[in-house]
RORO-511903 format. One record per residue (C-alpha): chain; residue number from 1; x, y, z. Coordinates in nm, 3 decimals. Each point is the difference from the previous one (the first is absolute). Layout:
BEGIN
<pt mol="A" seq="NUM" c1="X" c2="Y" c3="Z"/>
...
***
This chain:
BEGIN
<pt mol="A" seq="1" c1="-2.827" c2="1.139" c3="0.471"/>
<pt mol="A" seq="2" c1="-0.293" c2="0.245" c3="-0.038"/>
<pt mol="A" seq="3" c1="0.135" c2="0.303" c3="-0.222"/>
<pt mol="A" seq="4" c1="-0.194" c2="0.218" c3="0.187"/>
<pt mol="A" seq="5" c1="0.171" c2="0.016" c3="0.333"/>
<pt mol="A" seq="6" c1="-0.328" c2="-0.061" c3="0.276"/>
<pt mol="A" seq="7" c1="0.220" c2="0.008" c3="0.270"/>
<pt mol="A" seq="8" c1="0.108" c2="0.344" c3="-0.108"/>
<pt mol="A" seq="9" c1="0.320" c2="0.212" c3="-0.177"/>
<pt mol="A" seq="10" c1="0.232" c2="-0.288" c3="-0.093"/>
<pt mol="A" seq="11" c1="0.278" c2="0.142" c3="0.245"/>
<pt mol="A" seq="12" c1="0.187" c2="-0.310" c3="0.263"/>
<pt mol="A" seq="13" c1="0.114" c2="0.298" c3="0.231"/>
<pt mol="A" seq="14" c1="-0.362" c2="0.149" c3="0.055"/>
<pt mol="A" seq="15" c1="-0.132" c2="-0.236" c3="0.283"/>
<pt mol="A" seq="16" c1="-0.377" c2="0.064" c3="-0.077"/>
<pt mol="A" seq="17" c1="0.041" c2="-0.240" c3="-0.371"/>
<pt mol="A" seq="18" c1="0.227" c2="-0.252" c3="0.163"/>
<pt mol="A" seq="19" c1="-0.218" c2="-0.082" c3="0.286"/>
<pt mol="A" seq="20" c1="-0.189" c2="-0.333" c3="-0.164"/>
<pt mol="A" seq="21" c1="0.341" c2="-0.155" c3="-0.070"/>
<pt mol="A" seq="22" c1="0.107" c2="0.090" c3="0.374"/>
<pt mol="A" seq="23" c1="-0.313" c2="-0.173" c3="0.096"/>
<pt mol="A" seq="24" c1="0.105" c2="-0.309" c3="-0.174"/>
<pt mol="A" seq="25" c1="0.350" c2="-0.039" c3="0.110"/>
<pt mol="A" seq="26" c1="-0.139" c2="0.002" c3="0.325"/>
<pt mol="A" seq="27" c1="-0.343" c2="-0.217" c3="-0.079"/>
<pt mol="A" seq="28" c1="0.213" c2="-0.247" c3="-0.135"/>
<pt mol="A" seq="29" c1="0.381" c2="-0.118" c3="0.031"/>
<pt mol="A" seq="30" c1="0.160" c2="0.162" c3="-0.283"/>
<pt mol="A" seq="31" c1="0.375" c2="0.031" c3="0.010"/>
<pt mol="A" seq="32" c1="-0.042" c2="0.347" c3="-0.171"/>
<pt mol="A" seq="33" c1="-0.171" c2="0.207" c3="-0.196"/>
<pt mol="A" seq="34" c1="0.123" c2="0.252" c3="-0.337"/>
<pt mol="A" seq="35" c1="-0.168" c2="0.289" c3="-0.136"/>
<pt mol="A" seq="36" c1="0.044" c2="0.162" c3="-0.325"/>
<pt mol="A" seq="37" c1="-0.106" c2="0.370" c3="-0.088"/>
<pt mol="A" seq="38" c1="-0.264" c2="0.072" c3="-0.282"/>
<pt mol="A" seq="39" c1="0.293" c2="0.015" c3="-0.288"/>
<pt mol="A" seq="40" c1="0.180" c2="-0.322" c3="0.162"/>
<pt mol="A" seq="41" c1="0.364" c2="0.201" c3="-0.013"/>
<pt mol="A" seq="42" c1="-0.026" c2="-0.040" c3="0.406"/>
<pt mol="A" seq="43" c1="0.010" c2="-0.293" c3="0.239"/>
<pt mol="A" seq="44" c1="-0.061" c2="-0.017" c3="0.403"/>
<pt mol="A" seq="45" c1="0.016" c2="-0.292" c3="0.169"/>
<pt mol="A" seq="46" c1="-0.175" c2="-0.056" c3="0.352"/>
<pt mol="A" seq="47" c1="0.085" c2="-0.299" c3="0.194"/>
<pt mol="A" seq="48" c1="-0.249" c2="-0.188" c3="0.214"/>
<pt mol="A" seq="49" c1="-0.066" c2="0.217" c3="0.235"/>
<pt mol="A" seq="50" c1="-0.092" c2="0.234" c3="-0.283"/>
<pt mol="A" seq="51" c1="0.324" c2="0.251" c3="0.078"/>
<pt mol="A" seq="52" c1="0.140" c2="0.163" c3="-0.286"/>
<pt mol="A" seq="53" c1="0.348" c2="-0.166" c3="-0.067"/>
<pt mol="A" seq="54" c1="0.240" c2="0.313" c3="-0.109"/>
<pt mol="A" seq="55" c1="0.107" c2="-0.021" c3="-0.356"/>
<pt mol="A" seq="56" c1="0.322" c2="-0.003" c3="0.062"/>
<pt mol="A" seq="57" c1="-0.036" c2="-0.265" c3="0.219"/>
<pt mol="A" seq="58" c1="-0.109" c2="-0.193" c3="-0.243"/>
<pt mol="A" seq="59" c1="0.225" c2="0.077" c3="-0.259"/>
<pt mol="A" seq="60" c1="0.276" c2="-0.129" c3="0.304"/>
<pt mol="A" seq="61" c1="-0.179" c2="-0.326" c3="-0.012"/>
<pt mol="A" seq="62" c1="-0.027" c2="-0.087" c3="-0.392"/>
<pt mol="A" seq="63" c1="0.328" c2="0.166" c3="-0.122"/>
<pt mol="A" seq="64" c1="0.171" c2="-0.329" c3="-0.022"/>
<pt mol="A" seq="65" c1="-0.274" c2="-0.115" c3="-0.212"/>
<pt mol="A" seq="66" c1="-0.004" c2="0.270" c3="-0.227"/>
<pt mol="A" seq="67" c1="0.407" c2="0.070" c3="-0.030"/>
<pt mol="A" seq="68" c1="0.074" c2="-0.284" c3="-0.264"/>
<pt mol="A" seq="69" c1="0.294" c2="0.245" c3="-0.114"/>
<pt mol="A" seq="70" c1="0.391" c2="-0.132" c3="0.005"/>
<pt mol="A" seq="71" c1="0.095" c2="0.320" c3="0.097"/>
<pt mol="A" seq="72" c1="0.263" c2="0.041" c3="0.284"/>
<pt mol="A" seq="73" c1="-0.040" c2="0.354" c3="0.101"/>
<pt mol="A" seq="74" c1="-0.428" c2="0.047" c3="0.021"/>
<pt mol="A" seq="75" c1="-0.205" c2="0.295" c3="0.134"/>
<pt mol="A" seq="76" c1="-0.313" c2="0.045" c3="0.069"/>
<pt mol="A" seq="77" c1="-0.212" c2="0.344" c3="0.037"/>
<pt mol="A" seq="78" c1="-0.186" c2="0.093" c3="0.311"/>
<pt mol="A" seq="79" c1="-0.273" c2="0.260" c3="0.076"/>
<pt mol="A" seq="80" c1="0.107" c2="0.226" c3="0.247"/>
<pt mol="A" seq="81" c1="-0.239" c2="-0.087" c3="0.256"/>
<pt mol="A" seq="82" c1="0.105" c2="-0.363" c3="0.021"/>
<pt mol="A" seq="83" c1="0.116" c2="-0.109" c3="0.345"/>
<pt mol="A" seq="84" c1="0.357" c2="-0.029" c3="0.074"/>
<pt mol="A" seq="85" c1="-0.008" c2="-0.325" c3="0.146"/>
<pt mol="A" seq="86" c1="-0.110" c2="-0.070" c3="-0.361"/>
<pt mol="A" seq="87" c1="0.279" c2="0.150" c3="-0.183"/>
<pt mol="A" seq="88" c1="0.218" c2="-0.174" c3="0.251"/>
<pt mol="A" seq="89" c1="-0.151" c2="-0.331" c3="-0.085"/>
<pt mol="A" seq="90" c1="0.062" c2="0.057" c3="-0.359"/>
<pt mol="A" seq="91" c1="0.327" c2="0.109" c3="0.055"/>
<pt mol="A" seq="92" c1="0.076" c2="-0.336" c3="0.164"/>
<pt mol="A" seq="93" c1="-0.067" c2="-0.185" c3="-0.264"/>
<pt mol="A" seq="94" c1="0.256" c2="0.105" c3="-0.184"/>
<pt mol="A" seq="95" c1="-0.187" c2="0.307" c3="-0.241"/>
<pt mol="A" seq="96" c1="0.081" c2="0.342" c3="-0.008"/>
<pt mol="A" seq="97" c1="-0.307" c2="0.285" c3="0.127"/>
<pt mol="A" seq="98" c1="-0.092" c2="0.285" c3="-0.207"/>
<pt mol="A" seq="99" c1="-0.254" c2="0.245" c3="0.122"/>
<pt mol="A" seq="100" c1="-0.199" c2="0.161" c3="-0.307"/>
<pt mol="A" seq="101" c1="-0.288" c2="0.229" c3="-0.002"/>
<pt mol="A" seq="102" c1="-0.375" c2="-0.099" c3="-0.015"/>
<pt mol="A" seq="103" c1="-0.119" c2="0.028" c3="-0.353"/>
<pt mol="A" seq="104" c1="-0.014" c2="-0.246" c3="-0.303"/>
<pt mol="A" seq="105" c1="0.165" c2="0.221" c3="-0.262"/>
<pt mol="A" seq="106" c1="0.260" c2="0.085" c3="0.217"/>
<pt mol="A" seq="107" c1="0.135" c2="-0.358" c3="0.159"/>
<pt mol="A" seq="108" c1="-0.078" c2="-0.194" c3="-0.298"/>
<pt mol="A" seq="109" c1="0.244" c2="0.301" c3="-0.116"/>
<pt mol="A" seq="110" c1="0.277" c2="-0.055" c3="0.239"/>
<pt mol="A" seq="111" c1="-0.050" c2="-0.409" c3="-0.053"/>
<pt mol="A" seq="112" c1="0.069" c2="0.083" c3="-0.358"/>
<pt mol="A" seq="113" c1="0.310" c2="0.262" c3="0.080"/>
<pt mol="A" seq="114" c1="0.199" c2="-0.224" c3="0.165"/>
<pt mol="A" seq="115" c1="-0.135" c2="-0.391" c3="-0.189"/>
<pt mol="A" seq="116" c1="0.372" c2="-0.046" c3="-0.051"/>
<pt mol="A" seq="117" c1="0.084" c2="0.048" c3="0.378"/>
<pt mol="A" seq="118" c1="-0.270" c2="-0.303" c3="0.045"/>
<pt mol="A" seq="119" c1="-0.226" c2="0.193" c3="0.151"/>
<pt mol="A" seq="120" c1="-0.302" c2="-0.279" c3="-0.003"/>
<pt mol="A" seq="121" c1="-0.343" c2="0.056" c3="0.214"/>
<pt mol="A" seq="122" c1="-0.197" c2="0.286" c3="0.158"/>
<pt mol="A" seq="123" c1="-0.235" c2="0.028" c3="0.241"/>
<pt mol="A" seq="124" c1="-0.308" c2="0.296" c3="0.119"/>
<pt mol="A" seq="125" c1="-0.140" c2="-0.035" c3="0.335"/>
<pt mol="A" seq="126" c1="-0.304" c2="0.100" c3="-0.180"/>
<pt mol="A" seq="127" c1="0.024" c2="-0.368" c3="-0.172"/>
<pt mol="A" seq="128" c1="0.158" c2="0.094" c3="-0.344"/>
<pt mol="A" seq="129" c1="0.300" c2="-0.281" c3="-0.087"/>
<pt mol="A" seq="130" c1="0.214" c2="0.063" c3="-0.267"/>
<pt mol="A" seq="131" c1="0.279" c2="-0.200" c3="-0.150"/>
<pt mol="A" seq="132" c1="0.267" c2="-0.016" c3="-0.266"/>
<pt mol="A" seq="133" c1="-0.076" c2="-0.269" c3="-0.300"/>
<pt mol="A" seq="134" c1="0.265" c2="-0.107" c3="-0.177"/>
<pt mol="A" seq="135" c1="-0.056" c2="-0.096" c3="-0.347"/>
<pt mol="A" seq="136" c1="0.202" c2="-0.084" c3="-0.300"/>
<pt mol="A" seq="137" c1="0.263" c2="0.241" c3="0.079"/>
<pt mol="A" seq="138" c1="-0.279" c2="0.279" c3="0.125"/>
<pt mol="A" seq="139" c1="-0.121" c2="0.134" c3="0.315"/>
<pt mol="A" seq="140" c1="-0.378" c2="0.068" c3="0.080"/>
<pt mol="A" seq="141" c1="-0.085" c2="0.176" c3="0.338"/>
<pt mol="A" seq="142" c1="-0.341" c2="-0.132" c3="0.050"/>
<pt mol="A" seq="143" c1="-0.231" c2="-0.065" c3="0.256"/>
<pt mol="A" seq="144" c1="-0.205" c2="-0.309" c3="0.034"/>
<pt mol="A" seq="145" c1="-0.235" c2="-0.104" c3="0.271"/>
<pt mol="A" seq="146" c1="-0.019" c2="-0.392" c3="-0.128"/>
<pt mol="A" seq="147" c1="0.301" c2="-0.045" c3="0.001"/>
<pt mol="A" seq="148" c1="0.044" c2="0.104" c3="0.380"/>
<pt mol="A" seq="149" c1="-0.344" c2="-0.141" c3="0.056"/>
<pt mol="A" seq="150" c1="0.146" c2="-0.330" c3="-0.125"/>
<pt mol="A" seq="151" c1="0.366" c2="0.049" c3="0.160"/>
<pt mol="A" seq="152" c1="-0.194" c2="0.072" c3="0.374"/>
<pt mol="A" seq="153" c1="-0.215" c2="-0.330" c3="-0.034"/>
<pt mol="A" seq="154" c1="0.314" c2="-0.210" c3="-0.096"/>
<pt mol="A" seq="155" c1="0.223" c2="0.125" c3="0.312"/>
<pt mol="A" seq="156" c1="-0.279" c2="-0.027" c3="0.229"/>
<pt mol="A" seq="157" c1="-0.060" c2="-0.401" c3="-0.146"/>
<pt mol="A" seq="158" c1="0.367" c2="-0.052" c3="0.060"/>
<pt mol="A" seq="159" c1="0.090" c2="0.223" c3="0.345"/>
<pt mol="A" seq="160" c1="-0.289" c2="0.126" c3="0.169"/>
<pt mol="A" seq="161" c1="0.228" c2="0.013" c3="0.311"/>
<pt mol="A" seq="162" c1="0.189" c2="0.325" c3="-0.161"/>
<pt mol="A" seq="163" c1="-0.329" c2="0.177" c3="-0.031"/>
<pt mol="A" seq="164" c1="-0.058" c2="-0.064" c3="0.335"/>
<pt mol="A" seq="165" c1="0.351" c2="0.120" c3="0.075"/>
<pt mol="A" seq="166" c1="-0.036" c2="0.273" c3="-0.218"/>
<pt mol="A" seq="167" c1="-0.315" c2="0.114" c3="0.167"/>
<pt mol="A" seq="168" c1="0.111" c2="-0.033" c3="0.359"/>
<pt mol="A" seq="169" c1="0.293" c2="0.251" c3="-0.142"/>
<pt mol="A" seq="170" c1="-0.316" c2="0.244" c3="-0.086"/>
<pt mol="A" seq="171" c1="-0.135" c2="-0.049" c3="0.360"/>
<pt mol="A" seq="172" c1="0.306" c2="0.090" c3="0.181"/>
<pt mol="A" seq="173" c1="-0.045" c2="0.339" c3="-0.105"/>
<pt mol="A" seq="174" c1="-0.254" c2="0.268" c3="0.014"/>
<pt mol="A" seq="175" c1="-0.126" c2="0.119" c3="-0.341"/>
<pt mol="A" seq="176" c1="-0.212" c2="0.360" c3="-0.033"/>
<pt mol="A" seq="177" c1="-0.136" c2="-0.054" c3="-0.358"/>
<pt mol="A" seq="178" c1="0.036" c2="0.292" c3="-0.182"/>
<pt mol="A" seq="179" c1="-0.282" c2="0.307" c3="0.039"/>
<pt mol="A" seq="180" c1="0.036" c2="0.312" c3="-0.130"/>
<pt mol="A" seq="181" c1="-0.137" c2="0.380" c3="0.028"/>
<pt mol="A" seq="182" c1="-0.119" c2="0.220" c3="-0.242"/>
<pt mol="A" seq="183" c1="0.123" c2="0.362" c3="-0.004"/>
<pt mol="A" seq="184" c1="-0.116" c2="0.309" c3="-0.160"/>
<pt mol="A" seq="185" c1="0.282" c2="0.019" c3="-0.247"/>
<pt mol="A" seq="186" c1="0.311" c2="-0.137" c3="-0.125"/>
<pt mol="A" seq="187" c1="0.215" c2="0.273" c3="0.200"/>
<pt mol="A" seq="188" c1="-0.188" c2="-0.055" c3="0.340"/>
<pt mol="A" seq="189" c1="0.100" c2="-0.418" c3="-0.073"/>
<pt mol="A" seq="190" c1="0.357" c2="0.077" c3="-0.115"/>
<pt mol="A" seq="191" c1="0.075" c2="0.236" c3="0.313"/>
<pt mol="A" seq="192" c1="-0.180" c2="-0.302" c3="0.265"/>
<pt mol="A" seq="193" c1="0.211" c2="-0.253" c3="-0.171"/>
<pt mol="A" seq="194" c1="0.296" c2="0.204" c3="0.048"/>
<pt mol="A" seq="195" c1="-0.060" c2="0.091" c3="0.359"/>
<pt mol="A" seq="196" c1="-0.085" c2="-0.344" c3="0.072"/>
<pt mol="A" seq="197" c1="0.357" c2="-0.143" c3="-0.143"/>
<pt mol="A" seq="198" c1="0.165" c2="0.257" c3="0.202"/>
<pt mol="A" seq="199" c1="-0.143" c2="-0.044" c3="0.347"/>
<pt mol="A" seq="200" c1="0.089" c2="-0.354" c3="-0.028"/>
<pt mol="A" seq="201" c1="0.367" c2="0.080" c3="-0.117"/>
<pt mol="A" seq="202" c1="0.027" c2="0.228" c3="0.316"/>
<pt mol="A" seq="203" c1="-0.065" c2="-0.337" c3="0.193"/>
<pt mol="A" seq="204" c1="0.289" c2="-0.171" c3="-0.160"/>
<pt mol="A" seq="205" c1="-0.204" c2="-0.174" c3="-0.297"/>
<pt mol="A" seq="206" c1="0.151" c2="-0.087" c3="-0.309"/>
<pt mol="A" seq="207" c1="-0.168" c2="0.140" c3="-0.298"/>
<pt mol="A" seq="208" c1="-0.022" c2="-0.192" c3="-0.343"/>
<pt mol="A" seq="209" c1="-0.150" c2="0.158" c3="-0.294"/>
<pt mol="A" seq="210" c1="0.251" c2="-0.108" c3="-0.315"/>
<pt mol="A" seq="211" c1="0.049" c2="-0.298" c3="-0.174"/>
<pt mol="A" seq="212" c1="0.340" c2="-0.178" c3="-0.019"/>
<pt mol="A" seq="213" c1="0.054" c2="0.190" c3="-0.327"/>
<pt mol="A" seq="214" c1="-0.021" c2="0.295" c3="0.192"/>
<pt mol="A" seq="215" c1="-0.372" c2="0.072" c3="-0.169"/>
<pt mol="A" seq="216" c1="-0.281" c2="0.119" c3="0.221"/>
<pt mol="A" seq="217" c1="-0.195" c2="-0.290" c3="0.151"/>
<pt mol="A" seq="218" c1="-0.305" c2="0.230" c3="-0.055"/>
<pt mol="A" seq="219" c1="-0.056" c2="-0.078" c3="0.402"/>
<pt mol="A" seq="220" c1="0.158" c2="-0.028" c3="0.319"/>
<pt mol="A" seq="221" c1="0.129" c2="-0.202" c3="0.249"/>
<pt mol="A" seq="222" c1="0.021" c2="0.104" c3="0.378"/>
<pt mol="A" seq="223" c1="0.203" c2="-0.281" c3="0.166"/>
<pt mol="A" seq="224" c1="0.075" c2="-0.055" c3="0.330"/>
<pt mol="A" seq="225" c1="0.282" c2="-0.279" c3="0.127"/>
<pt mol="A" seq="226" c1="0.004" c2="-0.162" c3="-0.374"/>
<pt mol="A" seq="227" c1="0.260" c2="-0.003" c3="-0.319"/>
<pt mol="A" seq="228" c1="-0.007" c2="0.223" c3="-0.336"/>
<pt mol="A" seq="229" c1="0.049" c2="-0.324" c3="-0.157"/>
<pt mol="A" seq="230" c1="-0.016" c2="-0.406" c3="0.091"/>
<pt mol="A" seq="231" c1="0.228" c2="-0.283" c3="-0.050"/>
<pt mol="A" seq="232" c1="0.026" c2="-0.337" c3="0.096"/>
<pt mol="A" seq="233" c1="0.192" c2="0.079" c3="0.304"/>
<pt mol="A" seq="234" c1="-0.265" c2="0.259" c3="0.113"/>
<pt mol="A" seq="235" c1="-0.181" c2="-0.016" c3="0.350"/>
<pt mol="A" seq="236" c1="-0.234" c2="0.204" c3="0.124"/>
<pt mol="A" seq="237" c1="-0.052" c2="0.094" c3="0.375"/>
<pt mol="A" seq="238" c1="-0.234" c2="-0.082" c3="0.234"/>
<pt mol="A" seq="239" c1="-0.154" c2="0.382" c3="-0.032"/>
<pt mol="A" seq="240" c1="-0.080" c2="0.169" c3="-0.302"/>
<pt mol="A" seq="241" c1="-0.244" c2="0.184" c3="-0.233"/>
<pt mol="A" seq="242" c1="-0.056" c2="0.110" c3="-0.332"/>
<pt mol="A" seq="243" c1="-0.253" c2="0.216" c3="-0.202"/>
<pt mol="A" seq="244" c1="-0.029" c2="0.092" c3="-0.348"/>
<pt mol="A" seq="245" c1="-0.154" c2="0.337" c3="-0.099"/>
<pt mol="A" seq="246" c1="-0.063" c2="0.068" c3="-0.380"/>
<pt mol="A" seq="247" c1="-0.223" c2="0.304" c3="-0.138"/>
<pt mol="A" seq="248" c1="-0.266" c2="-0.211" c3="-0.245"/>
<pt mol="A" seq="249" c1="0.047" c2="0.026" c3="-0.322"/>
<pt mol="A" seq="250" c1="-0.388" c2="-0.105" c3="-0.120"/>
<pt mol="A" seq="251" c1="-0.204" c2="0.129" c3="0.304"/>
<pt mol="A" seq="252" c1="0.009" c2="0.397" c3="-0.051"/>
<pt mol="A" seq="253" c1="0.220" c2="0.192" c3="0.299"/>
<pt mol="A" seq="254" c1="-0.030" c2="-0.362" c3="0.200"/>
<pt mol="A" seq="255" c1="0.282" c2="-0.106" c3="0.238"/>
<pt mol="A" seq="256" c1="0.055" c2="-0.311" c3="0.129"/>
<pt mol="A" seq="257" c1="0.180" c2="-0.208" c3="0.271"/>
<pt mol="A" seq="258" c1="0.041" c2="-0.366" c3="0.121"/>
<pt mol="A" seq="259" c1="0.201" c2="-0.057" c3="0.339"/>
<pt mol="A" seq="260" c1="0.186" c2="-0.339" c3="0.082"/>
<pt mol="A" seq="261" c1="0.126" c2="-0.077" c3="0.304"/>
<pt mol="A" seq="262" c1="0.137" c2="-0.249" c3="0.247"/>
<pt mol="A" seq="263" c1="-0.145" c2="0.180" c3="0.287"/>
<pt mol="A" seq="264" c1="-0.382" c2="0.123" c3="0.011"/>
<pt mol="A" seq="265" c1="0.113" c2="0.236" c3="0.225"/>
<pt mol="A" seq="266" c1="0.211" c2="0.214" c3="-0.205"/>
<pt mol="A" seq="267" c1="-0.227" c2="-0.062" c3="-0.336"/>
<pt mol="A" seq="268" c1="-0.286" c2="0.221" c3="0.144"/>
<pt mol="A" seq="269" c1="0.225" c2="0.249" c3="0.164"/>
<pt mol="A" seq="270" c1="0.152" c2="0.061" c3="-0.346"/>
<pt mol="A" seq="271" c1="-0.330" c2="-0.006" c3="-0.136"/>
<pt mol="A" seq="272" c1="-0.158" c2="0.277" c3="0.268"/>
<pt mol="A" seq="273" c1="0.332" c2="0.160" c3="-0.129"/>
<pt mol="A" seq="274" c1="-0.098" c2="0.004" c3="-0.336"/>
<pt mol="A" seq="275" c1="-0.354" c2="0.084" c3="0.105"/>
<pt mol="A" seq="276" c1="0.082" c2="0.302" c3="0.167"/>
<pt mol="A" seq="277" c1="0.187" c2="0.172" c3="-0.294"/>
<pt mol="A" seq="278" c1="-0.331" c2="-0.061" c3="-0.176"/>
<pt mol="A" seq="279" c1="-0.251" c2="0.191" c3="0.250"/>
<pt mol="A" seq="280" c1="0.162" c2="0.268" c3="-0.116"/>
<pt mol="A" seq="281" c1="-0.152" c2="-0.052" c3="-0.415"/>
<pt mol="A" seq="282" c1="-0.349" c2="0.037" c3="-0.098"/>
<pt mol="A" seq="283" c1="-0.110" c2="-0.359" c3="-0.161"/>
<pt mol="A" seq="284" c1="-0.114" c2="-0.321" c3="0.122"/>
<pt mol="A" seq="285" c1="0.145" c2="-0.324" c3="0.050"/>
<pt mol="A" seq="286" c1="-0.034" c2="-0.282" c3="-0.277"/>
<pt mol="A" seq="287" c1="0.070" c2="-0.428" c3="0.024"/>
<pt mol="A" seq="288" c1="-0.077" c2="-0.133" c3="-0.313"/>
***
């Protein structure tokens, strides 16, 4: 390790910072690569081809190795951007899934609030993982990339076929990774987000912007041919689309979108519809 970060900003989602890692994966027959950010509270994992494995898929893979509780009813928390296929897969394992807003403090607060209802784990698609740690009658909501790293290595050593299966699941849909648009004011951003949601609602899409407890999700899920919640019997149809739309809290006047779909045509049409609304505003697109 070199604390001066000679490869650039220690942010795994910045492709220029991971060029050497991706080249090494191609030149040598490594199975995967583990990438951490500068303060070590986030982990991204690349497959042998240098392609990112979404954190929700990593989470599904290591879940049996994290869960050592004796609870019969168990709940895991997922980022609004998590794939519907992963929701369905985790539900098929017997877990309840609960959507949570983005943000360390908010997720830890929910894990604490529902600790008596056996809320165990949470994951953000940004690569942050959370867990409720039970010790001496108390519950601590923590982040720990070391636990995630060890669980991933153990799971891969014992069942690499499952990871391959989940990667195939990932490859069965199209993901337009999160991108954004900087508006000139908070009011313009709010107006645009409302317009986009209304346009899709008029087309018959479901709009989901509340947690199961009735509180704000602080983002909007726009869904076509998808349920509002998942169970062990949930079956997805062949054609579906999910848009995760949110107002960034850390970047001034930034709106963000991520699209997932079983159809590239449907995804591109939806993306074009969003961008058509954005053309009415002065601003600039953003990736990062």
